[in-house]
Structures are given as structure tokens and as C-alpha cells.
PADREN-22605 format. One record per residue (C-alpha): chain; x, y, z; residue in one letter. Coordinates in nm, 4 decimals. Layout:
BEGIN
(A,(X,Y,Z),a)
...
//
This chain:
BEGIN
(A,(2.0992,0.4365,-0.0201),m)
(A,(1.7848,0.4543,0.1108),e)
(A,(1.4545,0.6130,0.0494),i)
(A,(1.2029,0.7335,0.3554),g)
(A,(0.8592,0.6552,0.2563),i)
(A,(0.5806,0.7538,0.5507),k)
(A,(0.3302,0.4416,0.5692),a)
(A,(-0.0013,0.4472,0.7388),s)
(A,(-0.2596,0.1438,0.7964),f)
(A,(-0.6602,0.2394,0.7927),e)
(A,(-0.9291,0.0160,0.8726),i)
(A,(-1.2812,0.1428,0.7825),d)
(A,(-1.1924,0.5082,0.7532),d)
(A,(-0.9649,0.4840,1.1278),s)
(A,(-0.6026,0.5320,1.1111),t)
(A,(-0.4360,0.2328,1.3426),l)
(A,(-0.0974,0.3944,1.4834),h)
(A,(0.2284,0.2279,1.3210),l)
(A,(0.5167,0.2319,1.5501),d)
(A,(0.7707,-0.0238,1.4290),d)
(A,(0.5007,-0.2611,1.4237),n)
(A,(0.4582,-0.3638,1.0622),f)
(A,(0.6526,-0.5094,0.7516),t)
(A,(0.7149,-0.4360,0.4235),v)
(A,(0.8398,-0.6994,0.1374),l)
(A,(0.9327,-0.6203,-0.2038),l)
(A,(0.8914,-0.9497,-0.3782),d)
(A,(1.0077,-0.9901,-0.7494),g)
(A,(1.1065,-1.2429,-0.9358),p)
(A,(1.5360,-1.2143,-0.8485),i)
(A,(1.5634,-0.9424,-0.5462),q)
(A,(1.2968,-1.0299,-0.2257),k)
(A,(1.3779,-0.6784,-0.0306),i)
(A,(1.2402,-0.6742,0.3183),t)
(A,(1.2161,-0.2817,0.4067),c)
(A,(1.3961,-0.1786,0.7347),r)
(A,(1.1262,-0.0001,0.9334),i)
(A,(1.1651,0.2770,1.1929),a)
(A,(0.8925,0.4314,1.3214),g)
(A,(0.6576,0.4733,1.0690),d)
(A,(0.8513,0.5484,0.7997),t)
(A,(0.9648,0.2301,0.5325),l)
(A,(1.2707,0.2323,0.3410),f)
(A,(1.3544,0.1366,0.0358),v)
(A,(1.6760,0.0878,-0.1476),p)
(A,(1.6882,0.3082,-0.4028),n)
(A,(1.8761,0.0666,-0.6574),n)
(A,(1.5934,-0.1919,-0.6953),l)
(A,(1.6991,-0.4332,-0.9813),t)
(A,(1.3440,-0.5958,-1.1105),d)
(A,(1.1307,-0.3904,-1.3426),t)
(A,(0.8113,-0.5622,-1.1052),i)
(A,(0.7404,-0.6360,-0.7151),y)
(A,(0.4749,-0.7683,-0.5483),k)
(A,(0.4282,-0.5122,-0.2337),v)
(A,(0.3673,-0.7014,0.0637),i)
(A,(0.2318,-0.5318,0.3725),f)
(A,(0.2007,-0.7148,0.7309),t)
(A,(0.0354,-0.5540,1.0708),y)
(A,(-0.0418,-0.8077,1.3413),k)
(A,(-0.3223,-1.0714,1.1157),e)
(A,(-0.3530,-0.8477,0.8818),a)
(A,(-0.1120,-0.9176,0.5289),v)
(A,(-0.2219,-0.7215,0.1912),l)
(A,(-0.0357,-0.8101,-0.0920),a)
(A,(-0.0505,-0.6190,-0.4263),f)
(A,(0.0531,-0.7535,-0.7631),k)
(A,(0.2282,-0.5671,-1.0492),n)
(A,(0.3502,-0.2797,-0.8549),v)
(A,(0.6423,-0.0800,-1.0779),h)
(A,(0.9564,-0.0477,-0.9526),r)
(A,(0.9155,0.3393,-1.0613),l)
(A,(0.6176,0.3639,-0.8560),d)
(A,(0.7992,0.2516,-0.5720),i)
(A,(1.1015,0.5231,-0.5761),v)
(A,(0.9231,0.7960,-0.7472),p)
(A,(1.1551,1.0622,-0.7284),g)
(A,(0.9906,1.2653,-0.4792),q)
(A,(0.8004,1.2412,-0.1507),r)
(A,(0.5339,1.0253,-0.1255),v)
(A,(0.3190,0.8251,0.1437),h)
(A,(0.1570,0.5136,0.1101),w)
(A,(-0.1737,0.4328,0.2535),v)
(A,(-0.2537,0.0401,0.3351),f)
(A,(-0.6044,-0.0046,0.4033),g)
(A,(-0.8870,-0.2164,0.4540),i)
(A,(-1.2159,-0.0844,0.3907),d)
(A,(-1.5405,-0.3400,0.5071),n)
(A,(-1.9048,-0.3231,0.3469),q)
(A,(-2.0666,-0.0432,0.3546),p)
(A,(-1.7998,0.1088,0.1554),f)
(A,(-1.6895,0.4406,0.1774),n)
(A,(-1.6661,0.5985,-0.2043),t)
(A,(-1.5391,0.8968,-0.0986),i)
(A,(-1.1937,0.7984,0.0554),r)
(A,(-1.1509,0.6667,-0.3032),g)
(A,(-1.1087,0.2816,-0.2686),a)
(A,(-1.4545,0.1783,-0.3467),a)
(A,(-1.5935,0.2961,-0.6956),f)
(A,(-1.9559,0.2888,-0.7343),a)
(A,(-1.9553,-0.0733,-0.9003),e)
(A,(-1.7822,-0.2437,-0.5791),d)
(A,(-2.1833,-0.0937,-0.4012),l)
(A,(-2.3575,-0.3433,-0.5313),e)
(A,(-2.4778,-0.5522,-0.2190),p)
(A,(-2.3259,-0.8945,-0.1457),g)
(A,(-2.0683,-0.8428,-0.4238),l)
(A,(-1.7677,-0.8083,-0.2247),y)
(A,(-1.6700,-0.8437,0.1711),s)
(A,(-1.4360,-0.5642,0.2020),k)
(A,(-1.1985,-0.3775,-0.0576),i)
(A,(-0.7832,-0.3714,0.0738),e)
(A,(-0.5745,-0.1100,-0.0779),f)
(A,(-0.2315,0.0424,-0.1384),l)
(A,(-0.2400,0.4139,-0.2500),m)
(A,(0.0896,0.5743,-0.3181),f)
(A,(-0.0083,0.9757,-0.2271),d)
(A,(0.2258,1.1613,-0.4182),l)
(A,(0.3067,1.4833,-0.2011),q)
(A,(0.5029,1.7004,-0.4661),e)
(A,(0.3480,1.6584,-0.7752),r)
(A,(0.0551,1.4144,-1.0005),g)
(A,(-0.2077,1.2588,-0.9307),d)
(A,(-0.0818,0.9067,-0.7149),g)
(A,(-0.1883,0.5557,-0.7579),l)
(A,(-0.3806,0.3098,-0.6435),l)
(A,(-0.3899,-0.0663,-0.5810),f)
(A,(-0.7101,-0.2576,-0.5528),r)
(A,(-0.7791,-0.6421,-0.4455),n)
(A,(-1.2232,-0.6751,-0.4303),k)
(A,(-1.2503,-0.9994,-0.1924),i)
(A,(-1.5785,-1.1872,-0.2608),k)
//
């Protein structure tokens, strides 16, 4: 059985239209799963066997990879929206991917992020890659 997860992709606060034009790979030590895509929804098997995965999102030339994503976060037992994104300088601290310590000029050129926006309960999760 698969679990459907709504996905979106943002670049500098603009949401791009995802419609079968992206891929998501779950890369674990044993399992490598290419998620089925339908429109803006990705489908994850609910019988993941590895404990930790790297989530790799591809949209056109953009490839974002997030390490150490726990199986229980991928299949959380509630509706969730995955927000992939890139925030270039100047960063938007209101959205939540950039923190105050990231704002020093010249420190980072961009921040890649994956937010698990939980739809029913809880605070969600944020994974970030800070790029020089």
C-alpha cells in the first residue's frame, strides 16, 4: 500500500507548479525507492525497511538532497505536505528556512530546505542545506 503526500516547490517565496514533472527518490542503505508521482502528489510505500533515508528531489535542473530523514518522519501516520524549496540571498526569515545566524552577508548564497508541514497535529520538521 502507498501513502499519498502532497508536494510543492518554492524558489524565493514563489511556488512553482508541480504536475508530474518532478521526482523523489528515497535512498536508504538497503532500499532505493523512486516514488510514484501523480500530479503534485508523491506516493511512498508504507512498508519502508531502512531506518534512515536520504530524500532526493529533482525538478528540472534543481536537485535537492536531504540526509538523515527518519522512516517515521517519511510515513508519519497523518496527512503531511512536503515543501521543497530554495531561498537565495537576501533570505526570508519569516518563511522559516533561514535563521538569524544565516543572515550575515556573504556567509551563504542560498539555503535549500525540505519542510514536513503536518496537517493534523504537531509542529512539523525542517531539513536545511546551507550553501556557501
